[in-house]
N, C-alpha and C positions, 0 to 999 in steps of 0.2 A: 487397409487398416493402418499400415505403417505411415502412410501419408497423413492420416488423421491424427495419429499419435505425434508426429513431428509438429503439426500445427498446434496441438494442445501444449506441447512442451515450449514451443516458441512464444505462444501467447502468455503462458504462465511466467516465463522469464521476463517478458516485456512488462507484465503487470508488476512483478517484483521490482524491476528496475525503476519503473515509474513511481512506485510507492516509496522507494529509497530516495529518489530525487525529490519527491514531495516532502519527505521528512527532513531532508537536508536544506531545503530553501526556506527562506523567511527573513525577518528583520535581523535575526542573529544567525548567520550562516554556520551550519555544522557540517564538517567534511563528511562525504558519503561513507568512508571507511570507519569514521567514528560512529556514525549512525548504525552501521552493521555491528560494531563492537558493543554498542549500548543495547541493541536488540538481542544480542547473544548473551546478555546478562552481565557484561562487564561495565566498568566505569569509564566514562568519557575522559579525555585528556583534561577537560575543564568540568568540574562538577556541575556547573550550571547547564551544560549541554545535556547531561543525563536528565535533569529536571525538565528541560525544554522538550526533549523528545518524548518522554513518558507521560508528562502531565498535559502538554498542549498539542503537540503535533500528531502523536499516534492516535489519540481519540478523534481528531479531526479527519485523519486519513481513513480510519476504520469506518467512521460515520459516512464519509463520501462513498466508500466502496459498498457499504450496505445499502445506501440510498440508490446507488446506480444499479445494484443487483435487484433490488425490489422494483425499480422502474422497469427493468428488462422483464422481470417475471410478470408484472402487471400488463405490459404491452403484449407479451406472449399469450396471456389469458384473455385479452380483450377480444381477440378474434375467435375464441372458442365458443361453440354454441352453449347456451345455458340450458 
């Protein structure tokens, strides 16, 4: 059980790190620490960064995560007998 928990923690941390990296990259680069500050409810060093993260990048990242999760759920159910 401990091994399974370690894997779960490791994969969760990896998913969070990749989400922050996704939020930080784009045409206007936002530093990862600023992304974390913005997500924690603070204001970015540049006000436009806050707008970029909340209005453009976060919806895109959440949509990608939900789409991936639904595809995984669909593929898991495709083998199940009806």
